C-alpha positions in Angstrom: 36.4 98.0 51.3 36.0 93.6 50.3 36.6 92.5 47.7 34.5 89.8 47.7 31.6 92.5 48.4 32.3 94.9 45.9 28.5 96.6 46.9 30.5 97.9 50.7 33.2 99.6 48.9 33.6 103.6 49.4 32.8 106.1 46.7 37.2 106.8 48.0 38.8 103.6 47.2 37.0 103.3 44.5 38.6 106.9 43.1 42.4 105.6 42.2 43.9 107.7 39.1 43.9 104.5 37.5 40.3 105.0 37.3 40.3 108.4 36.5 42.3 107.3 33.3 40.3 104.8 32.4 37.3 106.6 33.3 38.8 109.1 30.2 39.1 106.5 27.9 36.2 104.3 28.4 33.4 105.9 29.8 34.0 108.9 27.5 32.0 107.6 24.3 29.3 105.6 26.9 28.7 109.1 28.2 28.4 111.0 25.5 24.6 108.4 24.1 23.1 108.6 27.6 21.7 112.3 27.7 18.6 110.8 29.2 19.8 110.8 32.5 19.8 114.8 33.0 16.1 113.2 33.5 16.4 111.8 37.2 20.1 113.4 39.3 19.0 111.7 42.5 18.6 108.0 40.2 21.9 108.7 38.3 24.2 110.0 41.6 21.8 106.9 42.9 23.0 103.7 40.6 26.5 105.5 39.9 28.8 103.6 42.7 27.2 100.5 42.6 27.8 100.4 38.9 30.8 102.2 39.1 32.0 99.2 42.2 30.4 95.8 40.2 32.5 97.3 37.5 35.6 97.4 39.8 35.2 94.2 40.2 34.5 92.9 36.8 37.4 94.9 35.4 34.9 96.1 33.8 34.8 99.6 31.9 33.6 101.7 34.6 35.2 103.9 37.2 34.6 107.2 39.4 36.6 109.3 42.0 35.8 111.3 44.4 35.1 113.9 42.5 33.8 112.3 38.7 31.7 108.6 38.3 31.2 107.4 35.1 29.4 104.6 33.9 30.4 100.9 33.2 27.8 100.2 30.9 26.1 101.9 27.5 22.7 102.0 29.4 20.5 102.1 26.3 18.6 106.3 26.2 14.8 105.4 26.1 15.6 102.8 29.0 17.3 105.2 31.8 14.9 107.9 30.8 11.7 104.8 31.4 14.0 104.1 35.0 14.1 107.3 35.6 10.5 108.5 35.6 9.2 105.6 36.9 11.6 105.8 39.7 12.6 109.4 39.9 9.9 109.6 43.2 10.3 106.3 45.4 14.8 106.8 45.2 15.2 110.0 46.0 18.9 109.8 47.7 19.4 113.0 48.3 21.4 113.3 51.8 23.8 116.2 53.5 27.2 114.3 52.2 25.1 113.8 48.0 24.4 116.3 46.5 25.1 116.0 42.6 24.7 118.5 39.9 24.8 118.4 36.7 25.7 118.9 33.8 25.1 118.4 30.3 28.1 118.1 27.7 26.8 117.8 24.0 24.7 115.2 23.7 25.5 113.4 27.2 26.2 114.7 30.5 28.9 114.8 33.1 28.1 114.3 37.4 30.4 115.9 39.7 29.8 116.0 43.6 31.0 113.4 46.5 28.9 110.4 46.0 27.8 108.4 49.6 26.7 104.7 49.9 23.2 105.6 51.0 20.6 104.3 49.2 23.0 102.0 46.9 20.9 98.6 47.8 17.9 100.1 47.0 18.7 101.7 44.0 20.6 98.9 43.4 18.4 96.3 42.2 15.7 98.3 39.5 18.8 99.7 38.3 20.8 96.7 37.5 17.0 94.9 36.2 17.3 98.1 34.0 20.8 98.0 32.6 20.4 94.5 31.5 17.3 95.1 29.6 18.9 98.2 28.3 22.0 96.7 27.6 20.3 93.7 25.5 17.9 96.8 24.0 22.3 98.0 22.7 22.8 94.5 21.3 19.4 93.7 19.7 19.9 98.2 18.0 24.0 96.8 16.7 23.0 93.4 15.6 20.1 95.0 13.0 22.5 97.6 11.8 25.4 94.5 11.2 22.3 93.1 8.9 21.8 96.0 7.0 25.6 96.5 6.9 25.4 93.4 5.5 23.2 93.5 3.2 24.9 96.3 1.6 28.2 94.4 1.4 26.8 91.4 0.3 27.8 91.4 -3.1 30.8 93.4 -2.2 32.7 90.3 -1.5 30.5 88.5 -4.1 29.1 87.3 -1.3 25.2 87.2 -2.4 26.3 85.7 -5.2 23.6 83.6 -6.3 23.1 79.9 -7.7 24.3 79.9 -11.2 27.9 81.2 -11.0 27.3 84.7 -12.4 27.1 86.1 -8.8 30.5 88.1 -9.5 30.2 91.5 -10.0 31.6 93.8 -11.7 33.2 97.4 -12.4 34.7 98.6 -15.7 35.5 101.9 -16.7 32.9 103.9 -16.3 31.0 105.3 -20.1 30.4 108.6 -19.7 28.0 108.1 -22.4 26.7 105.3 -21.8 22.5 105.6 -22.0 20.8 108.8 -20.0 18.7 112.0 -20.2 21.3 114.0 -22.5 19.5 116.6 -25.0 22.9 116.8 -26.6 22.6 113.0 -28.1 22.6 112.4 -31.8 20.3 109.1 -31.1 17.1 107.7 -29.0 17.6 104.2 -28.3 15.5 101.2 -26.2 16.8 101.0 -22.7 15.1 99.6 -18.9 15.6 101.6 -16.1 15.5 101.5 -12.4 14.0 104.5 -11.0 13.6 103.1 -7.5 15.4 100.2 -6.6 14.0 97.2 -4.0 11.8 95.4 -6.3 12.4 93.8 -9.6 9.1 95.8 -10.7 10.8 99.0 -10.2 12.0 98.7 -14.1 10.0 100.3 -16.6 10.8 100.6 -20.6 11.8 104.2 -21.8 11.3 103.9 -25.4 13.6 106.9 -26.4 16.3 107.1 -24.0 19.3 109.2 -25.3 22.7 108.1 -25.5 24.9 110.4 -27.8 27.8 109.4 -30.2 31.3 107.8 -29.2 33.9 109.3 -26.7 37.4 108.7 -27.3 38.7 105.0 -26.6 35.0 104.3 -26.3 33.3 101.5 -29.5 29.6 101.9 -30.1 27.8 98.9 -30.4 24.3 97.6 -31.4 23.3 95.2 -29.0 22.4 91.8 -30.1 22.1 89.8 -27.0 22.0 90.9 -23.6 23.5 88.5 -20.3 22.5 88.3 -17.1 24.3 88.2 -14.2 23.2 88.1 -10.6 24.6 91.3 -9.2 22.2 93.3 -11.6 19.6 91.5 -9.3 21.2 93.0 -6.4 21.6 96.5 -8.3 17.9 96.6 -8.9 16.8 94.7 -5.0 19.4 97.9 -3.9 21.9 95.4 -2.7 24.8 95.6 -4.2 26.9 98.5 -3.5 28.6 99.4 -6.2 25.4 100.4 -8.4 24.8 104.2 -8.9 22.0 107.2 -7.7 18.4 106.2 -9.7 17.5 106.6 -11.9 19.8 104.0 -14.1 20.0 101.2 -16.6 21.4 98.0 -14.8 23.2 95.1 -17.1 27.1 94.2 -17.0 28.0 92.3 -20.4 26.3 92.5 -23.5 27.3 91.4 -27.6 26.6 92.8 -30.1 27.7 95.0 -34.0 30.0 97.7 -34.1 28.3 100.8 -35.8 30.4 103.8 -34.8 33.9 104.3 -33.7 35.2 107.9 -31.4 38.4 108.6 -31.6 41.9 106.5 -29.3 42.4 107.2 -26.0 45.4 108.0 -24.9 46.0 108.4 -21.3 45.2 104.5 -21.0 48.3 102.3 -19.1 50.9 100.4 -20.7 50.4 97.0 -22.2 46.8 97.5 -21.9 45.0 95.3 -24.9 43.3 97.7 -26.9 41.1 95.0 -30.5 41.4 96.2 -33.4 38.3 96.5 -34.0 35.4 98.4 -37.2 32.7 98.9 -38.0 30.9 95.7 -38.6 32.6 93.9 -36.2 31.0 91.2 -33.7 31.8 92.5 -30.4 32.0 90.7 -27.1 31.6 93.7 -24.5 31.3 94.7 -20.6 30.1 98.1 -19.6 29.5 99.3 -15.5 26.0 98.8 -16.4 23.7 100.2 -19.3 24.1 96.8 -21.0 20.0 96.8 -20.8 19.5 98.9 -23.8 19.5 98.3 -27.7 22.8 100.3 -28.0 25.9 100.9 -25.8 29.0 102.7 -26.3 31.7 100.4 -24.8 34.8 101.0 -23.9 36.9 99.7 -26.3 39.8 97.8 -24.7 36.6 96.4 -22.6 35.4 94.4 -25.4 36.4 91.5 -27.6 35.6 90.4 -31.0 33.2 87.5 -30.9 34.7 83.5 -31.4 34.3 82.7 -35.2 31.8 80.1 -35.0 29.8 81.9 -31.6 26.7 83.5 -31.9 25.7 86.9 -30.3 24.1 84.8 -27.5 27.1 82.6 -26.6 29.0 86.2 -27.1 26.9 87.2 -24.1 27.1 84.9 -21.8 31.7 84.2 -22.0 33.1 87.5 -19.9 31.6 88.2 -17.0 31.2 84.6 -15.9 34.9 83.2 -17.9 36.5 85.9 -16.3 35.1 84.9 -13.2 35.2 81.2 -13.1 39.3 82.0 -14.2 40.0 84.0 -11.9 39.3 82.3 -8.7 40.5 78.9 -10.1 44.1 79.7 -11.4 44.7 83.3 -10.3 43.5 82.2 -7.3 43.5 78.4 -6.5 46.3 78.1 -8.1 44.3 75.1 -9.4 47.0 72.9 -11.2 46.5 68.6 -13.0 46.1 66.2 -10.1 44.4 68.8 -7.9 40.9 67.9 -6.4 38.4 70.4 -6.7 35.0 71.0 -5.7 33.0 73.2 -7.9 29.9 74.5 -6.1 26.2 75.3 -8.6 28.0 73.8 -11.5 25.7 73.4 -13.8 25.0 77.4 -13.6 26.7 78.9 -15.5 30.9 79.5 -13.5 30.0 76.1 -12.5 29.9 74.8 -16.0 33.6 77.4 -16.6 35.1 76.2 -13.8 34.3 72.5 -14.4 35.9 73.5 -18.1 38.7 74.9 -16.5 39.5 71.9 -14.3 38.9 69.4 -17.7 41.8 71.6 -19.5 44.3 72.2 -17.2 43.9 68.2 -15.2 42.3 68.5 -12.7 39.7 66.3 -11.2 36.5 68.0 -10.1 33.8 67.0 -7.5 30.6 69.1 -8.7 27.7 70.7 -6.5 24.3 71.1 -7.9 21.0 71.6 -5.6 19.1 69.0 -7.8 19.2 65.5 -9.2 18.1 66.9 -13.2 21.0 69.0 -13.4 23.1 66.4 -13.8 22.5 66.0 -17.2 23.8 69.4 -18.0 27.1 68.7 -16.4 26.8 65.1 -18.0 26.0 66.7 -21.3 28.2 69.5 -21.2 31.3 66.7 -19.9 30.8 63.2 -20.5 33.5 62.1 -19.2 32.9 63.1 -15.7 31.9 60.9 -13.5 27.9 60.8 -12.1 29.1 60.0 -8.7 31.2 62.8 -8.5 28.2 65.2 -9.1 26.7 65.4 -5.0 23.3 66.7 -5.2 23.8 69.2 -2.2 21.7 68.0 1.4 22.1 70.2 4.1 22.5 67.2 6.5 25.0 64.8 5.5 26.7 67.6 3.2 30.6 66.9 4.7 29.9 63.2 3.9 28.8 63.7 0.4 31.9 65.9 -0.7 34.0 63.4 1.6 32.3 60.3 -1.4 32.8 61.9 -4.0 36.4 63.2 -3.5 37.6 60.0 -2.7 35.1 58.7 -6.1 37.0 61.8 -8.1 40.7 60.9 -6.7 40.4 57.5 -8.5 39.9 56.6 -4.4 43.4 58.3 -3.6 42.1 60.8 -1.5 39.0 62.5 0.3 40.2 65.8 0.8 39.9 68.8 -2.0 42.6 70.9 -2.8 40.6 74.0 -3.9 37.1 75.0 -3.6 34.9 77.3 -5.3 31.9 78.2 -3.4 29.0 80.5 -4.5 26.9 79.0 -2.2 27.9 79.3 1.0 25.6 79.2 4.3 25.1 75.5 6.1 27.4 74.3 2.8 29.9 76.2 4.3 31.0 73.5 6.3 31.0 70.1 4.8 33.9 71.9 2.1 35.8 73.6 4.2 36.2 70.3 7.2 37.0 68.3 4.2 39.6 71.0 2.3 43.2 69.6 2.2 46.0 71.1 4.5 47.5 73.8 1.9 44.0 73.9 0.6 42.5 77.2 -0.9 39.0 78.0 0.0 37.5 81.1 -2.6 34.2 82.3 -2.0 33.0 84.3 -4.7 28.8 84.7 -3.7 26.7 83.4 -1.1 23.4 81.4 -3.3 22.3 80.2 0.0 21.3 83.6 1.6 20.2 85.1 -1.5 16.4 86.8 -1.0 14.2 84.8 -2.8 12.3 87.9 -3.7 11.4 91.4 -3.9 12.7 92.6 -0.1 9.8 93.4 2.1 10.1 93.6 6.0 9.2 89.5 5.8 13.0 89.1 3.6 15.0 91.7 5.9 14.2 89.2 8.7 14.8 86.2 6.9 18.0 88.2 5.4 19.2 89.4 8.6 18.4 85.7 10.7 21.1 84.0 7.2 23.4 87.0 8.5 23.4 86.0 12.6 24.1 82.8 11.7 26.5 82.4 9.2 29.8 80.4 9.2 33.3 81.4 10.9 36.8 80.2 10.2 39.2 82.1 12.6 41.8 83.2 11.9 44.3 82.1 14.9 43.2 78.8 13.6 44.6 78.8 10.4 48.3 77.9 10.3 47.3 75.3 12.4 44.9 74.0 9.8 47.3 75.1 6.9 44.0 76.2 5.0 42.8 80.0 3.3 39.8 81.1 2.5 39.6 83.8 0.4 37.2 86.1 -1.1 36.9 88.4 -4.7 34.5 90.4 -6.0 35.5 91.3 -10.0 34.4 94.8 -9.2 38.0 96.1 -7.4 40.0 93.8 -10.7 38.5 96.0 -13.3 40.6 98.6 -12.6 43.8 96.9 -13.3 43.1 97.5 -16.2 46.5 95.4 -18.0 46.3 92.1 -14.9 42.1 91.7 -16.9 43.2 91.7 -20.3 46.1 89.0 -19.6 43.6 87.1 -17.3 41.4 87.3 -20.5 44.3 86.1 -22.4 44.6 83.7 -19.5 41.2 82.8 -20.4 40.9 82.4 -23.9 43.8 80.4 -24.8 42.5 77.5 -22.0 40.1 77.1 -25.7 36.9 76.4 -23.9 34.2 75.4 -25.5 31.0 78.2 -26.3 28.5 78.4 -23.4 25.5 76.4 -22.6 22.6 78.8 -22.9 20.0 78.0 -20.8 17.3 80.1 -21.1 16.5 83.0 -23.5 14.1 85.8 -23.3 12.8 88.6 -25.3 14.4 92.2 -24.6 10.2 93.3 -23.8 10.5 90.4 -21.1 13.4 91.4 -18.9 11.9 91.6 -15.7 10.5 87.6 -16.1 14.0 87.0 -17.6 15.8 88.3 -14.1 12.4 86.9 -11.8 13.5 83.0 -13.1 17.6 84.2 -13.2 16.8 85.1 -9.4 14.4 81.3 -8.4 17.9 79.3 -9.0 16.1 77.5 -11.1 17.9 78.1 -14.3 21.3 76.4 -15.7 24.1 77.5 -17.8 23.7 81.4 -18.9 20.1 82.8 -19.4 20.1 85.4 -22.4 17.6 88.2 -23.4 17.5 88.4 -27.2 17.5 92.2 -28.6 15.3 92.3 -31.4 16.9 94.3 -34.8 14.7 97.5 -35.4 13.4 95.9 -38.5 11.8 92.8 -37.1 10.4 95.1 -33.8 8.1 97.5 -37.4 
């Protein structure tokens, strides 16, 4: 047959040994998904030679031989079923030289028999149209599947971090005796429980949740303040991969007073830092969920004594956000004196810590905020920072804004940044990436621009999928040429490395940063309202929830 007219290729000319091998390697998966073709043998028999010939001319995925025909594209079963019912009467192409038989094979089918060319032209146009429609339908289905996969992993890479920089989430050693419904517990506590994910309104206050005595290596902490993080929002919405099965108690960090201690834990790795605690000590602690309660059992190696002069509110605002900023800038970004650092969401909890770390090591910061009103928060905490080095993000000209602010921050030395600490992403990624210097490091720990504005309904999923489709890309093949790197992290993976996290915390404490800034305070019974306010992105600093003493409640 002529290669210029592939529809005239004979079945024998296509049926090469190479074609059969390709059919087995490439066509098997497609055949397994097309059980609907069994409904119309004549239509399939007519269409296969044309599609196979077309595939041969395009070096595509299909091939056939004298005794087997494999499809070149994975067609939608539903679309082909519709096509078969519409055309089976009109396109019965059986002839003496075309006597196919169909044998079911699992979910798919195989076609045997000698296939001739008669009737191909009649069936080709209708089958080709249906094939294109089905292929488009498959792409849409795959896109929807990808969007759902994206949502489930969003905070897996810190991807959906939030406007304030508590977007990084933590997976700490599970506290086996944290609040549960165990009947063997000796005390009861109040806790906020999630019985069904998907909406912040799904949280309910449980007045008599049970808590067991502290186990080996645990400390019972009477909670005084709870720190909110964006991982809390996503766990309640069901978008956080590390979320335990419902029902569960959210919350990653708190601060309070030690009321009891369990026996020492003997299986911790060598080098683990375990503070010497005693009953009555005020401690900051992190735990794998369960912090939205009036009492928690926290692993002692995940606690630190409250620094002198700090309040319980400040203690509840330190560990998660402080370690997030420190890991991003020091461990990954390798920020040092003289560097210019772009810090997104700089008025939030992590952002303010990021600015403090830059100041402590002698780096120059460019800060971004979502509104002009947040500039005051930054200048109040960092009065030496120039106001024109603070950028109010504008989607239309963000790249220009970064370039101008970097020039100001560096004293006219350079309009590029050495490190970017990004919890926003979306439309603002390009402006930072384009202004990243050679050898620069772009550190991602969140994606506030993709954060749902409220509870997830149908419209919320659609908006999220649309933003996901338009997300920025970086081609890894180009990275050696531009000599830059992109790094993403989520401390959920780091907290299995107990010794390394202890070293990070020691490095953070050595910087002697100022106590955290508290932006909003809520009562314990207002916790769902606090989460919704926090989710809005309009807050600054750390949002904390205050837990009253039992005597005060009475």
